[in-house]
Structure formats: structure tokens, C-alpha cells
N, C-alpha and C positions, 0 to 999 in steps of 0.2 A: 428525198427526203431532204428536206428544207432543214437549214441547220439555223441557229438565231445568231442574227448578228455578234453575239456575244462569248459565243460557244464556238470552239475550236473541231476541226477535222474528230479528235480525240475523245470529245466528250467533254471537256474539261472549260468550266468558264474564266475570265479573263475581265479584270476591270480595265478599257483601255482610257478612262481619265487619269490612270494612275501613271500611264507612261505618256503622259502627255504633259507639254513644258507651257504649265497653264500662269499666266503673271500673280496669281497670288501664291505660286508654288515657291518660293527660294531654292534655289539650286545651288549645287556644290559649290561653282562658280560664285555663286552671286554669294555662299557666307566668304571664299575665299577672299574675292577683291575687295566685303567687309571688311576679312580682319586686316586686309593689309592694307586697307585707307587707312586706322583706325591707328596701324603702328605708324606708318608716314604722319600721320595729326598726330601722331605722341614723340614725331623724330623732328616738327615743324616749333620755331620760336609762339609764341603768344602773345596778344595782347591782352594788359589787365589796368583798371584803370583803378588806381587806390584816392581821395579824399581826407585832403589838408586843411585846417584852418587856418588861416596865413591870414595877418590883420583883422580876426574876427568876421573873413568871409570863406566860403569854402572854393577850395580851387580842387579841382581835377586833373590831377597828373596820370598820364598816360609812357606807362612803365613797357617793354619789352623784354620777354626775358631770352637767357642762353639755354638750351637742353642740355642737360646733366648728361650727356653720355660721354665716353671717349670718341675724338674726334665730330664730331659735330660740331659747325662753325658756329663762331664766336660770332653773336650779335652788339650792337652799338645798342644800349638802352634806352636811348633819346631818340634816335633814327630809326629803328628797327633794320639797318643796313648791315650788315656781315663787314668784318673788319678782314679786311685786305691788303696785301703785303703788292709792292711792285707791280709785278707780275698777273696782279690779281687771282692770285687764290689765294681761298678763306684761311684766317687765322684756324686756330682747330683747339678744341678742349679739350687734354690732357698734354698739349705739348709745351715748349715756354714760348710761343705766343703769348701764353697767358702773364707771364710775367713782366712785360711790358706792356699792361694797363691793369688801371683801378678794377678790381674784385670784390661785391659786395653781394650777402647771401643774404636774400630778403625772408625772414621766417616770421614775420608778425602775426601773419591770417588774417590781416585787412582786409573786409570786404569778401572774405574765405576765397581767398589766393592762397594755395598751398607755397611749401618752401621750393623759392626760386633764385636764378643766380646770374647777376647782371653784372655788366660790366660795362667801364665811363673811360674817356680818356685819360684821368686825372682826377685827381677826390678833389677838386675844387667844380670840375663836374656836374660830382655827385653832387655836392652839396648843396648847386643849383637848379639844379634839376628834382631833386627828390624835396628841395625845401626843409637841410638838418646845416646842424655843423657840426662837422668833425673832429678830434681830437688832436690836438697838435703829434704826439706821439703816434697816432694812425698815417699821418701824412710822415712824416719823419720815417719811419715803417717802409712807405712805400717807396718815399723818394729813395734809401739805398738799395730799397731794391730792385727799379726802375732803371735804377744810374745801370748797374751790374750788368743787365739786360741786355745784350749783341743781337739782335736779327741775324740770325741764320739764313745761306743761302741755300733755298729749296732746289732739288734737281727734279 
């Protein structure tokens, strides 16, 4: 007796296309890698561009954010490079490394940018890059916090 291709010896039929991997089918591994890529992107710094009017002209300002997760690498807002110590170990969020830098929370939602954390070498670098003026009280508070900061020796 001849058995059709989609029939088994027991007489039950099966559709082989269900078991074949095709380019149109997302497998479990594909979904897992897409989810892990999304998580990885959430943990990376992003580049945002804001526009400010300076002397009657529209100027674009690029800003790199630091991801707001414990132990994430702290990134310089102007350059996009992570801050590192003498041994090239990156400064980390949630550590005392933050005390040696000027931190700004950007929550204006300009250009639909979500609330992000920005780090600068000093308040003056922030003023130059962001084209803004900070109050003397903010600068003096930073100075007192920064003078008490002493980098610890990492093991």
C-alpha cells in the first residue's frame, strides 16, 4: 500500500512545514536574541540632539547620556567616552565616583528626549556645552562636594 508523503505508518498525518525552520518563522532563539539585544541597548549610552537659540541662530547640541542603572559606566556628556581611573577602569553609577563629577538630570523633554542623566568634568563645562548659566549656589555646592571627594584605590 502506498502511503502519501504527509502520512505516517500509523495513518496520522502531519504537516512537515510546522517543523521546518524557515526565514519567516521566529524561533525561540530568535526571540531570545531580540530580547537580549533590546536589554543591551537599554544599558548603552545614547546620543541625543537638542536645538537651542544662540544669538538668534538655531544651534544643535549633541549630548551623550549615562544609563541610570547601578554599576553602569559613567559617560562624559560632551565626548561620549566613559570616565576612567588611572588603571583604565570605568567610573560606575551608584559608586563614590559620581562625587568627583558634575551631574545634571535633563528633564525638559525637548525633542521628546526622556529624562536622562548627564555627567560633566565641572559646572563650567556644563555651561559651555549646554549653552546655559548655572547659579553660583549650584557651583559652590559642587565645589564643596568635590573637595571632599577623594578617589579610592580599587582592587
